[in-house]
N, C-alpha and C positions, 0 to 999 in steps of 0.2 A: 504494500500500500504506500509506504513512504517512498519507494522507488518510483511509482507512478506519479506521485505528486511532484517530485523533483523533475521528472521527465516533462510533465505538463507545464511546469513553470519555465523550464529551459526553452521549450518550444515557444511559449508565449513571449518570452524575452527576445528570442531570435526573430520572431515575426515582427515585434514592435520595432526593433532596431533596423530591420530590413525596410520597413515602411518609412521610418524616419529618414534613413539615408536616401531612399527613393524620392521622398518629398523634397529634400534639400537639393537634390540634383537638378530640379526644375528651376529655370530662371524666372524671376518675377516678370510677368508679362503685364504690360500696361499699354496705354495708347501711345504707340511709337510712330504715329503718323508724322510726316515731315511738317515742320513748322511752316506756316504760310505767312508770307509778308504781304502787306498792303502797300501799294505804290500810290502816292498822292502827287498831283501835278499842281504847280502854282498856276492859278486860273484868274489872274488879275493883272492889271497894268499899274496898280498902286505900288509906289515905292516910298511912301511916306514912312517916317519912323514907326516901327512896330508893326507895319503891314505884313511883313513876312511871317511873323509869329501869330497872325490872326488866322485861325483855322477856317474861317468863312471864306478866305481867299484861296483855299485849296480844294481840289476835287479829285475823285478817284478815276475820273475819265478825262482824257486829255491826249495831247500829241507829244511825243517825246522828241521834240526838235531842240535838243539842248546843244549849246555851244560851250566852248571852254572859257569864254569871257562874256561878260554882260553884267547887267545891273539887277537882275531878278533871278531868284532860284528857279530851277527847272522841275525837279522832282525830289520827293522825300520817301525813302523806304522805311516803313514802320513794321517792326517785327510783331508777330503774334503775341498777344498779352500786353501790348503797349498801345497807346493811342497817339494820334498826331499831337494832341495837346501835351501829352507827357514828354514828347520829344522836342517840341519847339516852343511850348508855352512860356511866355515871359522873356524870350531871348531877343536880343537886338537884331536888326537886319543883318549886320555884319556877322554875328554869331550863327545865324541861320545859313547864310551863304558859305560859312566855313565848314558846315557839316558835310557837304558834298562840293568841295571847291572846284571840281572839274565839270560840274553840270550847272550851267547858267543859261538863262535866256537873254537874248540881246535886248 
């Protein structure tokens, strides 16, 4: 009787550890979809102070006719989880232009 109890406990312990090791071998799966960025285009001719950080002057639809020089920003790439306001809110025009210095509209 004692031998059967020891055998049953040993089998139960072996099954438990096998299941535990098997469970640990699986990687945590989550939503690993690629992060999607949103591209905003400066959709205004306004160049007054603070105009570039006004989100009302930006649109998600536009033409990407950016040049390397100019007085207005062309586009702004905003990563998933952020907003345009997070990225440019409160910045000066010069600071907004410096985010993507090679993309400007004439």
